[in-house]
C-alpha positions in Angstrom: 5.6 -68.1 31.9 7.8 -69.6 34.0 8.7 -67.3 37.1 12.4 -67.4 37.7 14.0 -65.4 40.6 15.1 -62.7 38.4 11.4 -62.3 37.6 9.9 -62.6 41.0 8.3 -59.0 41.1 6.2 -60.0 38.7 4.4 -62.3 41.4 2.8 -59.4 42.6 0.9 -58.1 39.3 -2.7 -58.7 39.3 -2.9 -57.5 35.9 -3.6 -60.7 33.4 -0.5 -61.3 30.7 -1.6 -60.5 27.3 -2.3 -63.3 24.7 -0.3 -62.8 21.5 -3.5 -62.1 20.0 -4.4 -59.4 22.5 -0.8 -58.1 22.1 -1.3 -58.0 18.1 -4.7 -56.1 18.3 -3.1 -53.4 20.7 0.0 -53.2 18.4 -2.1 -52.5 15.4 -4.3 -50.0 17.0 -1.1 -48.2 18.3 0.4 -48.1 14.4 -3.0 -46.7 13.0 -3.2 -44.2 15.8 0.5 -43.2 14.9 -0.3 -43.3 11.0 -3.7 -41.2 12.0 -1.5 -38.5 13.7 1.2 -38.5 10.9 -1.7 -38.2 8.4 -3.1 -35.1 10.1 -0.1 -33.0 10.1 0.6 -30.7 7.2 3.0 -31.8 4.3 6.3 -30.2 4.4 6.7 -27.2 2.2 8.2 -27.8 -1.0 10.5 -25.8 -3.1 9.8 -25.7 -7.1 12.0 -24.1 -9.6 11.2 -22.5 -12.9 14.1 -22.7 -15.5 13.2 -23.6 -19.4 17.1 -24.5 -19.6 16.9 -27.1 -16.8 15.2 -30.4 -17.5 14.1 -30.7 -13.8 12.3 -27.5 -13.6 8.8 -26.0 -14.9 9.5 -24.1 -18.1 7.0 -21.3 -17.1 6.0 -19.5 -13.7 1.8 -20.5 -14.3 2.9 -24.4 -14.6 4.5 -24.4 -11.5 2.3 -22.2 -9.4 -0.3 -24.9 -10.6 1.7 -27.7 -9.7 2.4 -25.8 -5.9 0.6 -26.2 -2.5 0.0 -23.8 0.0 3.1 -23.0 1.9 5.3 -23.8 -1.2 8.3 -21.9 -2.6 8.7 -21.2 -6.4 12.4 -20.1 -7.7 12.5 -18.7 -10.9 15.7 -18.2 -12.8 16.8 -15.5 -14.7 15.3 -14.8 -18.0 12.2 -13.2 -19.7 8.7 -14.9 -19.1 5.9 -14.1 -21.2 2.8 -14.7 -19.2 0.4 -13.3 -16.5 1.0 -14.9 -13.2 -2.1 -15.7 -11.1 -1.6 -16.3 -7.0 -4.5 -18.0 -5.2 -2.9 -19.8 -2.3 -0.1 -19.3 0.2 3.1 -19.3 -2.1 6.4 -17.7 -2.2 7.5 -16.7 -5.6 11.1 -15.7 -5.7 12.9 -14.4 -8.7 16.7 -14.8 -9.1 17.2 -11.0 -9.5 14.7 -8.6 -10.4 17.6 -7.0 -13.0 17.8 -10.0 -15.0 14.0 -11.9 -14.2 11.5 -10.4 -16.0 7.5 -11.1 -16.5 6.6 -9.4 -19.4 2.5 -9.2 -19.6 2.6 -7.6 -23.2 -1.3 -7.9 -24.2 -2.2 -9.4 -20.6 -4.3 -7.5 -18.1 -1.6 -7.8 -15.3 1.9 -9.0 -14.9 1.2 -10.4 -11.0 -2.6 -10.8 -9.8 -2.7 -12.4 -6.2 -6.4 -12.8 -6.1 -8.5 -13.5 -3.2 -12.2 -11.9 -4.3 -14.0 -15.2 -4.3 -14.3 -14.2 -0.7 -14.9 -10.3 -0.8 -15.0 -8.1 1.2 -12.7 -10.6 3.4 -9.2 -11.4 3.1 -9.2 -14.7 0.9 -5.5 -15.4 0.6 -2.8 -15.0 2.6 1.0 -15.3 3.6 2.0 -14.7 -0.2 5.4 -13.3 -1.0 6.7 -12.0 -4.6 9.8 -10.7 -4.8 13.1 -10.4 -7.2 11.3 -9.5 -10.4 11.0 -6.9 -13.3 7.1 -6.6 -14.2 6.5 -4.7 -17.3 4.2 -4.0 -20.2 0.6 -4.8 -18.6 -2.6 -3.7 -19.6 -3.5 -2.6 -15.8 -1.4 -3.3 -12.9 1.9 -4.4 -13.1 1.1 -6.2 -9.6 -2.5 -6.2 -8.5 -3.3 -7.6 -4.8 -7.1 -7.9 -4.1 -8.5 -9.1 -1.0 -5.5 -10.7 0.7 -3.9 -10.4 4.0 -0.2 -11.1 5.4 1.5 -10.2 1.8 5.1 -9.4 1.0 5.7 -7.4 -2.3 9.4 -6.7 -2.1 12.5 -5.8 -4.2 10.6 -5.5 -7.6 11.1 -3.2 -10.5 7.4 -2.3 -11.7 7.9 -0.4 -15.0 5.9 0.5 -18.1 2.5 -0.9 -17.3 -1.4 0.6 -17.6 -0.7 0.3 -21.0 -4.6 0.4 -21.9 -4.8 3.9 -20.7 -5.8 6.1 -23.0 -4.9 9.6 -21.6 -6.8 11.9 -23.8 -10.0 10.7 -22.4 -8.6 9.6 -19.7 -10.3 6.1 -19.7 -8.9 2.6 -18.9 -10.0 -0.1 -21.7 -9.0 -3.4 -19.4 -10.3 -2.5 -15.8 -11.6 -5.3 -13.7 -15.2 -4.3 -13.1 -14.8 -4.7 -9.2 -12.5 -1.5 -9.4 -14.8 1.4 -9.1 -12.9 4.4 -9.8 -9.8 3.6 -11.5 -11.0 4.0 -15.2 -8.5 7.2 -15.5 -5.4 5.5 -14.6 -5.7 1.4 -15.0 -4.7 1.0 -11.5 -1.5 2.0 -11.2 1.8 0.1 -11.1 1.2 -1.4 -7.6 -2.2 -1.6 -6.3 -3.5 -3.0 -3.2 -7.6 -3.6 -2.4 -9.0 -5.0 0.2 -5.6 -5.8 1.6 -4.3 -5.8 5.4 -1.3 -6.4 7.4 1.1 -6.6 4.3 4.1 -4.9 3.3 5.5 -3.4 0.0 9.2 -2.8 0.6 12.2 -1.6 -1.6 10.0 -1.9 -5.1 10.8 0.7 -8.0 7.6 1.9 -9.5 8.1 3.7 -12.8 7.0 4.8 -15.8 3.1 3.6 -15.0 0.4 5.8 -14.8 1.0 6.2 -11.3 3.3 4.5 -8.8 1.6 2.6 -5.6 -2.2 2.5 -5.1 -4.2 1.7 -1.8 -8.0 1.9 -2.3 -10.8 -0.2 -0.5 -12.9 -1.0 -4.1 -13.3 -4.5 -2.7 -12.6 -4.2 1.0 -11.0 -2.2 3.6 -7.3 -1.8 3.1 -5.9 -1.4 6.5 -2.9 -1.9 8.5 -0.2 -2.0 5.8 3.3 -0.6 5.6 4.6 1.1 2.5 8.3 1.4 3.0 11.6 2.0 1.2 10.0 2.3 -2.3 10.7 4.6 -5.2 7.8 5.7 -7.2 9.3 7.9 -10.1 8.5 9.5 -13.1 4.6 7.9 -13.2 3.2 10.6 -15.3 -0.8 10.5 -14.6 -1.2 10.0 -11.1 0.5 10.3 -7.9 3.9 8.4 -6.5 1.8 7.0 -3.6 -2.2 7.1 -3.7 -4.0 6.3 -0.4 -7.7 6.7 -2.0 -11.2 5.6 -0.7 -13.7 4.5 -3.2 -17.3 3.2 -3.6 -17.7 -0.1 -2.7 -18.0 -2.6 -5.8 -20.8 -4.7 -6.1 -19.0 -8.0 -5.2 -18.7 -6.8 -1.6 -22.3 -6.8 -1.2 -22.5 -3.0 0.4 -25.3 -1.3 -0.6 -25.2 1.5 2.2 -22.8 3.9 0.2 -20.4 4.0 2.8 -16.9 3.0 1.5 -15.1 0.5 3.2 -11.9 2.5 4.1 -8.3 2.9 3.9 -6.8 3.3 7.1 -4.2 2.6 9.8 -1.5 2.5 6.8 1.9 3.4 7.2 4.0 5.4 4.1 7.6 5.5 5.6 10.9 6.0 4.3 9.9 6.3 0.2 11.0 8.5 -2.3 8.4 10.0 -4.5 9.6 12.2 -7.3 8.5 13.6 -11.0 5.1 11.9 -10.8 2.2 13.3 -12.2 3.8 15.6 -14.9 2.0 14.7 -18.2 -1.1 17.2 -17.5 -1.0 19.9 -15.5 -1.8 18.6 -12.2 -2.1 14.9 -12.7 -0.4 13.5 -9.4 1.1 14.4 -5.7 4.1 12.9 -4.3 1.5 11.1 -1.7 -2.3 11.8 -2.1 -4.8 11.2 0.5 -8.3 11.1 -0.6 -11.4 10.8 0.6 -13.4 12.2 -2.6 -17.1 12.2 -1.7 -20.1 11.2 0.3 -19.2 8.2 2.6 -15.3 7.9 1.5 -13.1 7.3 4.2 -9.4 7.8 3.9 -8.4 8.1 8.2 -5.7 7.5 10.6 -2.9 6.8 8.3 0.6 7.9 8.8 2.9 9.4 6.2 6.4 9.7 7.7 10.1 10.2 6.4 9.5 10.2 2.9 11.4 12.8 0.3 8.7 14.1 -1.8 10.1 16.3 -4.8 9.2 17.7 -8.0 5.8 16.2 -8.6 2.7 17.8 -10.5 0.3 18.5 -7.3 1.7 19.3 -3.8 4.3 17.0 -2.0 1.4 15.8 0.3 -2.3 16.5 -1.0 -5.2 15.7 1.2 -8.5 16.0 -0.4 -12.4 15.9 0.2 -14.3 17.5 -2.6 -18.0 16.9 -1.6 -20.4 15.7 0.8 -24.1 15.2 0.5 -26.2 16.9 3.1 -27.9 13.9 5.2 -25.8 11.7 3.4 -22.7 9.3 4.6 -20.4 11.4 6.2 -16.5 11.9 4.9 -14.0 10.6 7.2 -10.4 12.0 6.2 -9.4 12.4 10.0 -6.6 11.5 12.1 -3.9 11.4 9.3 -0.1 12.1 10.4 2.5 14.0 8.2 5.5 13.9 10.1 9.2 14.2 9.1 8.9 14.2 5.3 11.4 16.4 3.1 9.4 18.3 0.5 10.3 20.6 -2.3 10.1 21.7 -6.0 6.5 20.4 -6.4 3.4 22.1 -8.1 0.6 23.9 -7.1 -2.9 22.0 -6.5 -5.7 22.7 -8.9 -9.3 23.0 -9.5 -11.2 23.3 -6.5 -8.4 22.4 -4.2 -6.3 25.1 -6.1 -3.4 26.9 -4.0 -1.9 29.9 -5.6 1.4 28.6 -6.4 3.6 25.8 -5.6 3.0 23.8 -2.8 4.4 21.6 0.0 1.5 19.9 1.7 -2.3 20.8 1.0 -5.0 19.9 3.3 -8.4 20.7 1.5 -11.7 19.5 2.5 -15.6 21.1 2.0 -16.3 19.2 5.6 -14.7 19.6 8.6 -11.4 17.7 9.2 -10.3 16.7 12.6 -7.2 15.1 14.0 -4.6 16.1 11.2 -1.1 16.3 12.7 1.7 18.1 10.5 4.7 18.3 12.2 8.2 18.1 11.9 8.4 18.4 8.3 11.5 20.6 6.1 9.3 22.3 3.1 11.7 24.0 0.9 11.8 25.5 -2.6 8.1 26.1 -2.6 5.9 29.4 -3.1 3.5 28.1 -0.1 5.0 25.8 2.5 1.6 24.3 3.9 -1.4 25.6 2.6 -5.1 24.9 4.3 -8.4 25.1 3.2 -11.1 23.7 5.8 -13.7 24.8 7.7 -12.6 23.6 11.0 -9.5 24.6 13.2 -6.1 23.2 12.3 -3.0 22.9 14.2 0.7 22.5 12.8 4.0 22.8 14.7 7.4 22.2 14.8 8.1 22.1 10.6 10.9 24.1 8.9 9.0 26.2 6.6 11.7 27.4 3.9 9.0 28.2 1.3 10.1 31.1 -1.4 7.1 33.1 0.2 4.1 32.0 1.9 5.0 29.4 4.9 1.6 28.8 5.8 -1.2 30.2 3.7 -4.9 29.7 5.3 -7.3 29.6 2.3 -10.3 28.8 4.2 -12.5 29.5 7.2 -11.1 27.6 9.8 -8.6 29.0 12.4 -4.6 28.0 11.9 -2.7 27.6 14.8 1.0 27.6 13.6 3.0 28.3 16.5 6.5 26.9 17.2 7.6 26.5 13.6 10.7 27.7 12.1 10.1 30.5 9.1 13.6 30.5 7.7 15.0 33.2 10.0 14.8 33.9 13.5 12.7 37.3 13.3 9.5 35.4 12.3 6.9 35.6 9.6 6.9 39.5 9.8 10.4 39.8 9.1 12.6 40.3 5.9 13.8 37.3 4.7 11.6 34.6 6.3 8.7 32.9 5.0 5.3 34.9 5.5 1.9 34.0 7.0 -1.0 33.8 4.7 -4.6 34.4 5.9 -5.8 33.9 9.6 -2.8 32.2 11.0 -1.5 32.2 14.5 1.9 32.0 14.3 3.4 33.6 18.0 5.6 32.3 19.6 7.6 31.0 16.5 11.0 28.9 16.7 14.5 31.0 16.9 16.2 28.2 15.1 15.5 25.2 12.8 13.7 22.5 14.3 15.5 19.4 14.9 
């Protein structure tokens, strides 16, 4: 290279100039490096469509799911799709409108199955969304989510599922073998097992065996939000159930201790007309740790409307504990700010002597329960307690047609600072009364805000 005056600064360079061959080698290495970086980046998410009337789209949802890769969105046009949809990748499944986009699972096990059970008891599928469908006529659950995390189930109508239920027995002929305690209801309309950090919102679950179920058959179910749903007219079980079950074989848990249903929030839902097919079939919201080792704890039931159900508006049960065996955990559940009325009595060993708003029953001590700021009306008993441990309940509006608080057990019940329906408290005419051993002084002289 000839150095001209305008190139004079180059005289001071000590780095030798590259030959053409060296330059080409450097350029090639740079291109390879760029390609290597680009190939390591995730592919952009795609949007797929399902529409039998559009040649550019898939004709079935299952075909679109098979072609999709993680992160893709599948948009489903209105119509009726007679299939079971199984999702095992991070996919968003979006129906055009739940009023006109239907998955008809007649003769099939589920309508939608989000399946992460290959990695049980841990979450095996994440970041799945299902929205905008009617899901109907499945033999068991309309929507089953097993071993998953960060799932959103929203704005669906889940109706007329659990068709394999033989109500007279009761038993379910199509149950998955990993569901350890669902033979009597086929898993209900929407079922989460082994699911965490997920949202079920804005759905209608009606005319199934039960409405929405959270259980721990295949893994712990925790830190989920169940909000703004309507669970109605599900005849054989609760509107919303949180139930701890024995661990399934696939979990490899042999200790007998259940994996737990905990730290879930049930808020802003309406649960009505459930559990009416047979006497005492289901509550508005049920929290159950039925036997040794079962764990349903630290859940929050807040600001729900719970009316006209076949058991109490809120039923909390433990029925057995083996001496020296694994402990039951029904502790630290919070029942706050709910509107409850027109429900039925509890039954069997948890029986209450009349229609009941909230019933806490356990054969072992239960601690940390919070029952506060609930409005209970049109019940013979607003709140019933039957446990061998102290319980406190405050700032409730007890507008029962009879007993405001009924202590049916051996533990002390502190029911101070409640409104009993009139300023004179539970000993005054026209007020709700106290049954059993209940501390009620001082009481509120006007309704709790």
